[in-house]
C-alpha positions, 0 to 999 in steps of 0.5 A, spaced: 500 500 499 505 504 500 506 505 493 499 506 492 500 512 497 506 515 494 502 515 487 496 518 490 501 523 493 504 524 487 498 525 483 495 530 489 501 535 488 501 535 480 493 536 481 495 542 486 500 544 481 496 545 475 490 548 479 495 553 482 498 555 475 491 556 473 489 560 478 495 565 478 495 565 471 488 567 471 486 561 466 478 560 467 476 553 469 469 551 466 468 558 466 469 560 473 475 564 475 476 561 482 476 554 480 483 553 479 484 555 487 478 549 488 483 544 484 489 546 488 485 545 494 483 538 492 490 536 490 493 539 496 488 534 500 489 528 496 497 529 497 496 529 504 491 523 504 496 519 500 502 521 505 497 518 511 496 512 507 504 511 507 504 512 514 498 507 515 493 512 518 486 510 517 483 515 512 479 511 507 473 515 508 477 521 505 480 517 500 473 515 497 470 523 498 476 525 494 475 519 489 467 522 488 470 529 487 475 527 482 470 523 478 465 530 478 471 533 476 472 528 470 465 529 468 465 530 460 472 527 459 468 522 454 465 527 450 472 531 449 475 524 447 470 523 442 471 530 439 478 529 439 478 522 436 474 525 430 479 530 429 474 536 432 477 541 437 475 541 444 471 547 447 477 548 452 484 545 452 485 547 460 478 544 462 480 537 458 487 537 462 483 538 468 478 532 466 484 527 464 488 529 471 481 528 475 480 521 471 487 518 473 486 521 480 479 518 481 482 511 479 488 511 483 484 514 490 479 508 488 484 503 488 488 506 494 481 505 498 479 498 496 486 496 498 485 499 505 479 494 506 479 490 513 483 483 512 478 478 510 476 472 515 478 465 514 482 463 508 490 461 508 494 467 511 499 470 505 506 473 506 505 480 509 499 478 513 495 478 507 489 473 505 490 469 500 484 467 495 483 463 489 483 467 482 476 468 480 472 464 476 469 467 470 462 467 471 456 471 468 453 477 473 447 476 477 440 476 473 438 483 476 445 486 473 444 483 467 437 486 467 440 492 468 444 491 462 438 489 457 435 496 459 441 500 458 442 497 451 434 498 449 435 505 452 440 506 446 435 504 441 432 510 439 438 514 439 441 509 434 435 509 430 435 516 430 442 517 428 441 512 422 435 515 419 439 522 419 446 518 416 442 515 410 438 522 409 432 521 412 429 526 417 427 526 424 423 531 428 423 536 422 431 535 421 434 532 415 440 528 414 442 533 409 441 539 414 445 535 420 451 534 415 451 541 413 452 542 421 458 537 421 461 541 416 460 548 419 462 545 426 469 543 423 468 535 423 474 531 421 474 528 414 473 521 417 467 523 420 464 526 414 466 520 410 462 516 415 456 520 414 456 519 407 457 512 407 450 512 412 454 511 418 454 516 423 460 516 428 456 517 435 452 511 432 458 506 432 460 509 439 454 507 442 454 500 439 461 499 441 458 502 448 453 496 448 458 491 446 462 494 453 456 493 457 455 486 455 462 484 456 462 486 463 456 482 465 458 475 461 464 470 462 467 472 455 469 479 458 473 476 463 476 470 459 477 471 451 473 467 447 474 463 441 473 468 436 478 472 439 483 467 435 490 468 438 488 471 445 482 466 446 483 462 453 487 468 456 484 472 462 482 479 460 486 484 464 481 488 469 483 495 467 481 493 459 474 493 460 474 497 467 478 503 464 472 505 459 467 503 463 468 507 469 470 513 464 463 512 461 460 511 467 462 517 470 460 521 464 454 519 461 450 517 468 450 524 471 449 527 464 443 523 462 440 524 469 441 531 470 439 532 462 432 529 463 431 533 470 433 539 465 428 537 459 423 535 464 423 543 467 423 545 459 417 540 458 412 543 463 414 550 461 418 552 468 424 554 463 425 554 455 430 549 452 436 552 448 434 552 440 441 552 438 441 549 431 434 547 431 428 551 428 423 550 434 423 548 441 419 542 439 424 539 435 429 541 440 426 537 445 424 531 441 431 530 439 434 532 446 429 527 449 431 521 445 439 523 447 438 524 454 434 518 455 439 513 452 445 516 455 442 516 462 439 509 461 446 506 458 450 510 463 446 507 470 446 500 467 454 502 465 455 504 473 451 497 475 455 493 470 462 496 472 461 495 479 459 488 479 465 486 474 469 490 479 467 485 485 467 479 481 474 480 478 477 482 485 484 481 486 487 474 488 489 477 495 485 481 500 487 484 507 492 489 510 497 491 505 
């Protein structure tokens, strides 16, 4: 655990340095003047928590609190990565850097907090006071978790169909495929993105299908051991980080984005506030399209949270206890 403690300390100092640099240079983060000071403060607390771990102090609740704060700070990173993947510019480089650092910190903090679990009862005592456990046997997730995966997959169906209609030149909610293509050109989409659109393949639709594939990998045994159709890799154990890294990133982004978005759309629908039209001609069109997207993001994001947590528990390390 000392290595994890030093890692958290190093990350905290780096995060604090980034926030301090933004604050002193007047660089805004997320449109707020003093957000840099908040980042610097969080990094300093994390560095202190890491030093406490090295000294074997009981700081597990603080680590989880910091992990939650870092996950909030990483919100929106998935959207930035999608934009960069297809050659588009992010809205703010400092914001993207903060999200990347926060995502790394969330993983480090969670790993360190999990390593501080009390020693398990029973089992065979291993070196250093650890409790040895056999390697987890690949198994499907519990029925309720698989049901959540089904719900998350179905939530994305309207979104995929909407994107497919536009990609093949059809219209949805009064918006034609040609108009959507023109908006992609206007927003500076990459040649790859535009080529996919011309071939009838929307980039976000393909990413949604990959997301559903990831979701089912988290709940089925083939997400723990490479299946036969992976040729040279078949039979080998899947590294935990391989599905968990995109899963945790997606869960931290899509779940809050979708849930908060649904709340906002509800207020717009009942007339409490008005939705921003953006490139849409009417509020009705904007609401229809936004509801399809937000329901897909929320349903899939929540399902991803459930599936990732189940996968994390089912593929736990071979050793547990004091480290």
